[in-house]
C-alpha positions in Angstrom: 0.1 0.0 0.0 1.2 3.7 -0.9 0.4 6.8 1.0 0.6 8.7 -2.6 4.0 10.9 -1.7 7.1 9.9 -0.2 9.9 8.6 -2.4 11.1 6.6 0.3 8.1 4.2 0.2 8.8 3.8 -3.7 12.1 3.1 -3.0 11.1 0.2 -0.6 8.7 -0.8 -3.3 11.3 -1.4 -5.5 13.2 -3.5 -3.3 10.2 -5.8 -2.5 9.8 -6.1 -6.2 13.1 -7.1 -6.8 13.5 -9.6 -3.9 9.8 -11.3 -5.4 11.1 -11.4 -9.3 14.4 -13.2 -8.1 12.5 -15.6 -5.8 9.2 -15.9 -7.8 10.3 -15.3 -11.4 7.2 -13.7 -13.2 5.9 -10.5 -11.5 3.8 -7.8 -13.0 3.2 -4.7 -11.2 -0.4 -2.9 -11.0 -0.6 0.9 -10.3 -3.6 2.7 -8.9 -2.3 5.7 -10.5 -2.8 5.0 -14.2 -6.5 4.5 -15.8 -7.2 1.6 -17.8 -7.8 3.6 -21.1 -3.8 4.3 -20.7 -2.4 0.6 -20.8 -1.1 0.9 -24.1 1.2 3.8 -23.0 2.5 1.6 -20.3 3.2 -1.0 -22.7 4.8 1.0 -24.6 7.1 2.9 -21.9 8.0 -0.6 -20.4 8.5 -2.9 -23.7 9.5 -0.4 -26.5 10.6 3.3 -25.0 14.3 3.8 -24.7 14.9 4.7 -20.8 15.3 8.6 -20.9 13.8 11.6 -19.6 12.3 11.8 -22.4 10.2 8.4 -22.6 9.3 9.5 -18.7 7.9 13.0 -19.7 5.9 11.0 -22.5 4.7 8.9 -19.9 3.6 11.7 -17.8 2.1 13.4 -20.6 0.2 10.3 -22.6 -1.6 8.9 -19.2 -2.7 12.3 -18.6 -1.1 12.0 -15.0 -1.3 15.7 -13.7 -4.8 15.9 -14.3 -6.3 12.1 -13.8 -3.8 11.5 -10.9 -2.0 14.4 -9.5 0.2 13.4 -7.0 4.0 14.2 -7.6 5.0 12.0 -10.4 8.5 12.3 -9.7 8.2 10.0 -6.6 7.1 6.8 -8.8 10.2 6.8 -11.2 12.1 4.4 -9.0 9.2 1.9 -9.2 8.7 2.9 -13.0 12.3 3.1 -14.1 13.0 -0.4 -12.2 9.9 -2.2 -14.4 11.3 -0.2 -17.8 14.9 -1.8 -17.1 13.8 -5.0 -16.2 11.1 -5.5 -18.7 8.3 -6.1 -15.8 4.6 -5.5 -16.8 3.0 -2.6 -15.4 -0.8 -3.0 -15.5 -3.4 0.0 -15.4 -5.6 -0.7 -12.6 -7.9 2.4 -11.9 -11.4 3.0 -13.8 -11.3 6.5 -16.1 -12.2 9.8 -14.3 -15.2 10.3 -16.6 -16.8 7.1 -15.0 -16.4 8.2 -11.6 -17.5 11.5 -12.2 -20.8 10.3 -13.3 -21.1 8.0 -10.6 -20.1 10.6 -8.0 -22.8 12.6 -9.3 -25.4 10.2 -9.6 -24.5 7.0 -8.3 -23.9 3.6 -9.5 -27.0 4.2 -11.6 -25.1 6.3 -13.9 -23.2 3.0 -15.2 -24.5 1.6 -18.3 -24.5 -2.0 -19.0 -21.4 -2.4 -21.0 -19.5 -0.4 -18.5 -20.6 -2.9 -15.6 -19.8 -5.5 -17.5 -16.5 -4.2 -18.1 -15.6 -2.9 -14.9 -17.4 -5.4 -12.4 -15.9 -9.1 -12.9 -18.1 -10.7 -10.3 -21.5 -8.7 -10.4 -22.9 -11.1 -7.8 -20.1 -11.1 -5.2 -19.9 -7.1 -5.6 -23.6 -7.1 -4.7 -22.9 -9.4 -1.7 -20.0 -7.4 -0.3 -22.4 -4.5 -0.2 -24.7 -6.4 1.4 -22.6 -7.8 4.0 -23.4 -7.5 7.8 -20.1 -5.3 8.1 -20.6 -3.1 5.0 -22.3 0.0 7.0 -19.4 -0.4 10.1 -16.9 -0.6 7.1 -18.4 2.7 5.2 -18.2 4.4 8.7 -14.8 3.4 9.8 -13.0 3.7 6.5 -14.9 5.5 3.9 -16.5 8.3 6.1 -13.0 10.0 7.2 -12.0 10.3 3.4 -15.4 11.9 2.8 -15.1 14.4 5.4 -11.6 15.2 3.8 -13.3 16.0 1.0 -16.0 18.0 2.2 -13.3 20.2 3.5 -12.0 20.4 0.0 -15.5 21.3 -1.0 -16.1 18.5 -3.3 -19.3 17.4 -1.8 -22.3 18.7 0.5 -22.5 17.5 3.8 -25.6 15.2 3.6 -26.6 11.4 3.5 -27.5 11.5 -0.4 -23.5 12.8 -1.2 -22.1 10.5 1.3 -24.1 7.6 -0.6 -22.9 8.5 -3.6 -19.5 8.8 -2.3 -19.5 5.3 -1.0 -20.7 4.1 -4.2 -17.7 5.7 -6.3 -15.2 4.5 -3.7 -16.5 0.5 -4.0 -16.6 0.8 -7.8 -13.1 2.1 -7.6 -12.1 -0.7 -5.4 -13.9 -3.3 -7.4 -12.6 -2.0 -10.7 -8.9 -2.2 -9.5 -9.6 -5.7 -7.9 -11.4 -7.3 -11.1 -8.7 -5.7 -13.1 -6.4 -7.7 -11.1 -8.0 -10.6 -11.1 -8.8 -10.7 -14.8 -5.3 -10.5 -15.4 -4.2 -13.4 -12.6 -6.8 -15.6 -14.0 -5.3 -15.6 -17.4 -2.0 -15.5 -16.1 -2.1 -17.9 -12.9 2.0 -18.3 -12.8 2.7 -14.8 -12.5 2.4 -13.0 -9.1 1.0 -9.4 -8.6 2.0 -6.7 -6.6 -0.4 -3.7 -6.4 0.8 -0.3 -5.6 -2.4 1.2 -4.3 -3.4 4.0 -1.2 -3.8 2.2 2.2 -7.5 2.8 2.5 -8.2 0.7 -0.5 -6.8 -2.4 1.4 -8.1 -2.0 5.0 -10.3 -4.9 6.3 -12.4 -7.8 4.7 -13.8 -5.0 2.3 -10.9 -4.0 0.6 -8.9 -4.7 -2.7 -6.8 -7.8 -1.7 -10.2 -9.5 0.0 -12.2 -8.5 -3.3 -9.5 -10.2 -5.6 -9.8 -13.1 -3.6 -13.5 -13.6 -3.8 -13.7 -12.7 -7.5 -10.8 -15.2 -8.3 -12.8 -17.9 -6.2 -15.9 -17.3 -7.8 -14.3 -18.2 -11.0 -13.2 -21.4 -9.9 -9.4 -20.0 -9.3 -8.3 -22.5 -6.4 -6.4 -21.4 -3.5 -6.3 -17.6 -4.2 -4.3 -15.6 -1.7 -3.5 -12.1 -1.3 -1.5 -9.8 1.5 -1.4 -6.4 1.8 1.9 -4.5 3.1 1.5 -1.2 4.6 5.1 0.8 3.6 6.3 3.2 6.5 2.7 4.2 7.9 2.8 7.3 10.3 1.8 6.8 14.0 -1.1 8.8 13.3 -2.6 6.7 10.5 -2.0 4.0 12.4 -3.7 4.8 15.9 -6.6 6.5 13.8 -7.5 3.0 12.8 -8.1 1.5 16.3 -11.7 1.6 15.9 -11.1 -0.9 12.6 -10.6 -3.9 15.1 -14.3 -3.5 16.2 -15.1 -3.9 12.7 -12.7 -6.7 12.5 -15.3 -8.5 15.2 -18.2 -7.8 13.1 -16.3 -9.5 10.2 -15.4 -12.7 12.0 -18.8 -13.0 13.1 -20.2 -12.5 9.7 -17.5 -15.0 8.5 -18.5 -17.7 11.3 -22.2 -17.1 10.3 -21.2 -17.5 6.8 -19.4 -20.7 7.1 -21.8 -22.1 9.5 -24.4 -21.8 6.8 -22.5 -23.7 4.6 -21.3 -26.4 6.9 -23.8 -28.8 8.7 -23.2 -29.3 12.5 -22.3 -32.6 11.9 -19.7 -32.1 9.1 -18.3 -29.2 11.1 -17.6 -31.5 13.9 -15.8 -33.9 12.0 -13.7 -31.6 10.4 -12.7 -30.5 13.8 -14.1 -26.8 13.6 -15.1 -25.3 16.9 -14.9 -21.8 16.3 -14.6 -18.9 13.9 -11.9 -19.0 11.5 -9.1 -16.3 11.7 -9.8 -13.0 10.1 -8.6 -13.3 6.3 -7.4 -9.8 6.3 -5.9 -7.7 9.1 -8.1 -4.6 9.5 -5.4 -2.0 8.9 -2.8 -4.1 6.6 -1.5 -7.6 7.1 2.1 -6.6 7.1 3.6 -3.2 8.4 7.1 -2.6 7.0 9.3 0.1 7.7 12.5 0.9 5.8 
């Protein structure tokens, strides 16, 4: 997970990519920072362009980085340069801004049938995730603080309808990125993907890692496993996430009920299952890594 700015985090990300590439072989890097329509630009940059400041400039301009992402481009260059030098594919994960602008104003009903099919790989699972008992607490614990920050920037009105549309926009954002990652992994099962995304996008069982596992499992992919790594999180960020512990309890209870409905009591006893399984995903991050 990435906090969108410090270059030290990107250098740490390069170290992780390098070591995993040496140990696992085929690696692909997914980036929230680039929207899916610009995949061809990333492919050109990695596989055809000559490494230079000129190719960096083309990438910056052709992906419309300044208007579509906005965070400092230079801080991402360590990751981009390493992928370019090692010919490691970089995958554009994010939904295009034109779509999120419509959803932000009108909600998910603004999506066309074609857009829903293209962006959401597991529609039934997406709906089930929204209806999960833990979802309201997730929205309040993870999405509400982000909404409040946007309020201060004057991007939304402080009312229930605006918050609902904000939530719909964010879960589409996460589901789209998870779908893009899952689609690639399903077609390339021998590949390990490392996703560079913001910290809020991985929190709890409603974050991108859990979504990827759910999508792949519903596609019949056996033993799909993900893990999130928070890079150099600030103590303030970590301490502000304490209420996620309560959400973790809700998710664990939900998981218990879900498994209980799938396993008859007799079968459960025979399997030796006598309590709730451990949480699949830590409420903050599975791993916290300081450089």
